[in-house]
C-alpha positions in Angstrom: -0.1 0.4 0.0 3.1 2.0 0.9 4.9 1.6 -2.5 1.7 2.4 -3.7 0.8 5.6 -2.5 4.9 6.9 -3.2 4.1 5.6 -6.8 0.9 7.8 -7.2 3.0 10.9 -5.7 6.1 10.3 -8.1 3.7 10.2 -11.1 1.8 13.4 -10.5 5.2 15.1 -9.5 6.2 14.3 -12.4 3.4 15.4 -14.2 4.0 18.4 -12.9 7.2 18.5 -14.0 6.7 17.8 -17.6 3.5 20.4 -17.8 6.2 23.4 -16.4 8.4 22.1 -18.5 5.7 22.0 -22.0 4.5 25.0 -20.8 7.5 26.9 -20.8 9.1 25.2 -24.2 5.5 26.7 -25.5 5.1 30.0 -24.7 8.9 30.4 -25.8 9.0 28.2 -29.2 5.7 27.5 -29.9 4.1 24.4 -30.1 5.2 22.5 -33.3 9.0 23.5 -32.9 8.8 21.1 -29.8 9.4 17.9 -29.9 7.9 15.5 -27.7 11.8 14.0 -27.3 12.9 17.7 -27.0 10.3 17.7 -23.4 11.4 14.1 -22.8 15.6 15.1 -22.6 15.2 18.4 -20.4 13.6 16.2 -18.0 16.2 13.4 -18.3 13.5 11.1 -18.6 12.2 8.3 -21.6 10.3 9.2 -24.4 7.9 6.0 -23.5 7.7 7.4 -20.1 6.6 10.8 -21.1 3.9 8.7 -23.7 2.8 6.8 -20.6 2.0 10.5 -19.1 0.4 12.1 -22.2 -0.8 10.0 -25.6 0.1 12.5 -27.9 1.6 16.8 -27.4 -2.4 17.8 -28.3 -3.1 16.4 -24.9 -0.4 17.6 -23.4 -1.0 21.2 -25.2 -4.4 20.8 -24.0 -3.3 20.1 -20.1 -1.1 22.7 -20.5 -4.3 25.4 -21.2 -5.8 24.1 -18.4 -3.1 24.9 -16.3 -2.3 28.2 -18.1 -5.9 29.6 -17.4 -5.8 28.3 -13.6 -2.7 30.3 -12.5 -4.1 33.1 -14.8 -7.3 33.0 -12.4 -5.5 32.7 -9.0 -2.9 35.2 -9.5 -5.7 37.8 -10.9 -7.9 36.8 -7.8 -4.7 37.4 -5.3 -4.0 40.8 -6.9 -7.7 42.1 -7.3 -7.6 41.5 -2.9 -5.9 44.9 -2.6 -8.0 46.7 -5.4 -11.3 48.9 -4.7 -12.5 49.8 -8.0 -13.2 48.0 -11.3 -10.4 50.9 -13.2 -8.1 49.0 -10.1 -9.0 45.4 -11.5 -8.0 46.4 -15.0 -4.7 48.4 -14.1 -4.2 45.1 -12.3 -5.2 42.9 -15.6 -3.0 45.0 -17.8 0.2 44.5 -15.6 -0.9 40.9 -15.5 -1.0 40.9 -19.4 2.3 42.8 -20.4 4.5 40.8 -17.9 3.3 37.8 -19.6 3.2 38.9 -23.2 6.5 39.7 -22.6 7.9 36.0 -23.3 5.5 34.8 -25.6 6.1 34.0 -29.1 3.9 34.5 -32.1 4.2 31.2 -33.1 2.6 30.0 -30.0 -0.7 31.7 -31.1 -0.1 30.3 -34.3 0.2 27.4 -33.6 -3.5 27.3 -31.6 -5.3 27.4 -34.5 -3.7 23.6 -36.2 -4.8 22.0 -32.8 -9.0 21.1 -32.7 -8.9 19.9 -28.6 -7.0 23.6 -28.0 -9.9 25.0 -30.4 -12.6 23.6 -28.4 -10.6 25.0 -25.4 -10.5 28.3 -26.7 -14.3 28.7 -27.5 -15.2 27.4 -23.9 -13.0 30.1 -22.5 -13.9 32.6 -25.1 -17.4 32.4 -23.6 -16.8 32.2 -20.7 -14.7 35.7 -20.5 -17.5 37.4 -22.3 -19.9 36.4 -19.6 -17.0 37.8 -16.6 -16.4 40.8 -19.2 -20.2 41.6 -18.9 -20.2 41.8 -15.2 -16.6 43.9 -15.0 -19.2 46.2 -17.6 -21.5 46.1 -15.1 -19.7 47.0 -11.9 -18.3 49.6 -13.7 -21.6 51.0 -14.2 -22.6 50.3 -10.6 -19.5 52.3 -9.7 -19.8 55.2 -12.1 -16.9 54.5 -14.2 -18.2 53.3 -17.3 -21.3 55.0 -19.4 -24.6 53.6 -18.6 -27.0 54.1 -21.7 -23.9 51.6 -24.1 -25.0 47.9 -25.1 -21.9 45.9 -23.5 -23.4 42.8 -24.8 -22.9 44.0 -28.1 -19.5 45.5 -27.6 -18.0 42.7 -26.2 -18.9 41.5 -29.7 -17.7 43.7 -31.4 -14.5 43.6 -28.7 -14.4 39.3 -30.1 -14.9 40.5 -33.7 -11.6 42.5 -32.9 -9.2 39.7 -31.7 -10.2 37.6 -34.4 -8.9 39.8 -36.8 -5.9 40.0 -35.1 -5.3 36.4 -34.8 -6.4 36.0 -38.8 -4.5 38.5 -40.1 -1.4 38.0 -38.1 -0.8 41.6 -36.8 0.8 39.7 -33.9 3.5 38.9 -36.4 4.4 42.5 -37.2 3.3 44.0 -33.5 4.1 43.3 -30.3 1.5 41.6 -28.3 2.2 44.8 -25.8 1.7 47.2 -28.1 -1.9 45.8 -29.5 -3.1 45.5 -26.3 -2.4 48.2 -25.5 -4.0 50.2 -28.9 -6.5 48.5 -28.8 -8.1 47.1 -25.6 -6.7 49.7 -23.4 -8.0 52.5 -25.9 -11.0 50.6 -26.3 -11.9 50.7 -22.5 -11.4 54.4 -22.3 -13.7 55.2 -25.1 -16.4 53.4 -23.1 -15.4 55.5 -19.5 -16.7 58.3 -17.6 -15.0 61.5 -17.0 -14.0 59.7 -13.6 -13.0 55.9 -15.0 -10.4 58.4 -17.9 -9.7 60.3 -15.4 -8.3 57.1 -13.3 -7.2 55.4 -16.3 -5.1 57.6 -17.7 -3.3 58.2 -14.7 -1.9 54.9 -15.2 -1.5 55.1 -18.7 0.7 58.7 -18.0 2.9 56.2 -15.5 3.2 53.5 -18.4 4.7 55.9 -20.7 7.6 57.4 -17.7 8.4 54.6 -17.3 8.3 53.3 -20.4 
């Protein structure tokens, strides 16, 4: 019984290590450029052992996406505890996204389009993100930071079309993710703000400009 427990714990630890290594390599090099041999080599395990944990690279990629989503949510919840307004939450999101995108290879975004399971995951994730965005806008209206007369469901749909265009046109290959984020997402949000929201958001943007 003790042996079985040790064996299970070892497999879980190894699985965690595989996910961490795969995530780092996928984000830095893209999915296609990373072979299962590369991952097993970094971990100094046999390819057979790796395939016993993950039957193929697409299953491993899917687990990496689940891990990234979990880590992102945990990080945001941790940071948002200190926030008092919806604009504070958005600023925390900006900082988190900027830091994450620094080491993100454009190849990773391109390669995701080639994996059906990854696309299914992203479709579900985008729908969840839409619901969070609607709650975010509703809270912003209640706090007096966003204009009350706008159709935020329509705005969410337009933002999704914008996101899809960035991907389909491969704008992320000619512009940095940070550049796209600030020129599209941040400027769009500013247009939905009341004078109160604009003042707080501009204060943050001015600080970012001085730090750049």
